[in-house]
N, C-alpha and C positions, 0 to 999 in steps of 0.2 A: 734046339734051344727050348722048345716046349717041354721036353722031358726034364731038362735041367730045372726049369721053373717049377714044375710039379714036384720034383724031388726036394728042391729048396723049401718050397712052401709046406710040404709034408713035415719037414723038420722044424721050420721056423714060423709057420703060420701064414695065413692069407695076407696079401699085400706086403710080403717081405722081399719082393723083387722089384727093382726099379730098372726100367729099360731106357737107355739113352743112345743117341746116335748124332753125329755132327750135322746131319741135314734132315729136313722134314721127310724127304723121300726115303732115306735110310731108316728113319724112325718108324715110318709106316710099314716098311718091310719087317722090321724087328717086331712091331706090334702083331703083325700077322703070324710070325714065327712063335712068339711067346704066348699069344692069346690074351694079352693085357694092353692097357693104354701105355704108350711110351711118349717120349718127348725128345726134341732136339736139344743138344747140350747147351747152346746159347740161351734158349728160352728157359730151360730148367735152371740154369745158373742165375738168370735174371729173377725168376720166381723165388729162388732160394734167397737172394739178396733182399727181396721184398717181404720175406717171411711166409711165403705161400707154398714153399716146397722144402721138405726136410729129408734128412737121411737119419735112420735110427740104428741102434745096435742090432746085430744079427740080420740086417738086410743085406741083400746081394745087389750091387749096382753093376749092371751089364752095360758096357759101352761098346756098341757094335760099330764096325767100320772105323776102328780106333786109329788106323793110319791117317785118316782124314781129320782127326781131331787135333786142334792146336795144343801145343805143349802146355800153355798156361791153363787152358780149360781142363786138361787131364790132371794137372797138378792140383787145381782147385777142387775138383771132384774127389780126387784121391785124399786130399787133406781133410775134407769134410767127412768122408767115409771113415778114415782112420780115427779122427776125433770122436766119432759116434760109435766106433766099434763095429763098423760094417766092413764088408769085403767088396773089392772092386775086381771085376773080370773084364779085361780088355780083349776084344774079339776082332779079328781082321786079318788082312794080308799085308804084311810089311812091305811086300814088293809092289803093291798097287800104288795108285796116286797118293801123294802126300798132301798134307794140310795146306790151305792157302794162307793160314796164319803161320806164325813161327811154329814149325813142327819138327818132326823127327823123333819125338820121344818114344813112340811105339816101336819103331825100328831099333832104337838104341836099347830099349828094354829087352826086346827079343834077342838081339845080338849078345847082350850081357848074360843071358841064361843059357847054360849048356843043355838044359832040359826043357826048353820052350816047347809046349805041345803043338803038334801040327795035325791038321785035319787030313785024314787019309781018304775018306769018301764024302763027296758032296751030295747032299740029299735035297737041296733046295731046288735043283733043276730036274726036269723030267727027261729031257733028251741028253744022250751021251755027249753030243757035240757042244752043248752048253757048259758042261763040266770042265 
């Protein structure tokens, strides 16, 4: 994820990546991976409604643990990004736990694509048994 952020920022400038996750714990993990401040989706959407968070054109909005994100939250984030001319990247495992909110959008999106990318090698964990 860090390499992705660096590549995107090389092309689109500093602060062109927004990191979001459905929980504070997942957002902290994402922050560690990306090397930037991240936020949980509910708080970011609240801040956006209050005018304190925005998405701009050419930004990359990464939503980690997307299977845990509610469908309405994903829809709102995607709509804001589309309207601004930004890109949304949903990252996660569709076979893991699902959202406690009305969910399932991530799995539906994965199943609708014949070419959904899959991670072959897990780099987050040090021990083989964790992978």
